[in-house]
N, C-alpha and C positions, 0 to 999 in steps of 0.2 A: 420458201414457205416453212412454217413451223412443223416439226414432226412430234413435238411433245407439248402438252398443255396441262397445267395444273389449275384446277378450278374448284371452288367451293360449291357444293350442291346441297342446298338447304332442304329441310323437311318440307317447306312450302313448295319448292321446285319439284321435289319428288312426287308430292301429292297432286300437284297441278300438271304433272307430266311434262315439265319443261325440258326434260332430258330424254324424252321418248325417242327410241331408236339409237341412243348413244350407248356404247359399251366402253368400259374403263379397264385398263390393264392393272390398275391398283386402286385402292381406296383407303381412307382413314376414317375410323369411327371414333369421335372424341366423346367427351362427357355428355351424357344424356341425363338431364336433371328434371325432376318433377317441377312443374310450374313453368317450364320453358315453353313459350309460344302457346300457352293454354287458351289465349284469346282466339287463336286460329284453329287449334286442333280439338279443343273442348275437353280433353282428358289426357292424362299421362299415357294411358294405354294407346290412345289414338296417335299421340306424338311418336311413341316407340314404333308403332305400326308404319307410320310414314317414313321413319328412318330405316326400317327394315327393307323398304323398297330399293334402297341402294344396292342390296345384295343381288337383285335381279339384273342389275346393270354391269356386274363384274364379269369379265370374260373368263373362260376356263383358263387356268394357269395364272390367274391374277394373284397379286399379293395384297393382303389386307393388314394394315396396322390398326391397333385399337387401344383405347385407354384401359389398361389392365386394372386401374383403380376403380373403375366404374362398372357396377354389376350389369346394367343394361348393355353397355358396349361389349362386355365379355360374353353375354348371352348371344348377341347378334353375331359376334365373331365366331362363336361355336356353331351357329347355324349356316355360316357362309360356305359355299362350295368353291373353295379357292385352293390353289396349290400351296401357298405359304400364308400363314397368319403369324403376326408378331405383335405381342403386347408391349406397350411402353408405359412408363410410370413417371408422372410429374412429382409424385410424392416419394420417389426413391425406394420403392418396395421391390427389390430384385427377385424375391420369391415368386412374384406374380408376373414379372415382366422379363422379356428377352432384350428389350431396349430400355435405355434410360434417357429421359429428356433433360436437357440442360438449357437453361435460359441464359442468353448472353446479356451483359449489361447494356443499358441504353434503351432508347425508345424505338420500337419498330412500328410497323403499321398498326393502326387502331390502338396505340398505346401499349402494345405488348413488345417485349424484347424478342429478338430472334430466338428460335428454338431449334436445337439440333438433336438428333437421336444418335446414340452410340450403344453398341452392344454392352450388356451387363457382363460381369465377370464369369457368369456361369453358362454362357452359351449364346448361340446366334438364333436365327429364326427356326421355327419348327414347321416341318412340312405337314400338310393335312393328309389324313388317311382316307 
């Protein structure tokens, strides 16, 4: 049997409690944009509130990676009670990010190339206090 699973947990799934009782050893908060899923959530604030529910599913000692270029993702990461939080930047802004995302050429799933995260020149992950 598998001992590791990587899954996408959408704002819909969080709001509809489709992961009730599940805890995660780590999580990723990607870009949270106004207008995303407004047909479902009704407002940007409600959408962010749904995304915030992920934090309650992270186990103590979890690692959280977040889009350091996105204000809402940075805010949620700051609220998370995790052991390690690391920002990544698709825009290559090392001042905000501990990790830099690199897209590989080619087409990956859903039309995106594969993405890998590498430490920036100025350091690794930061432990939460």
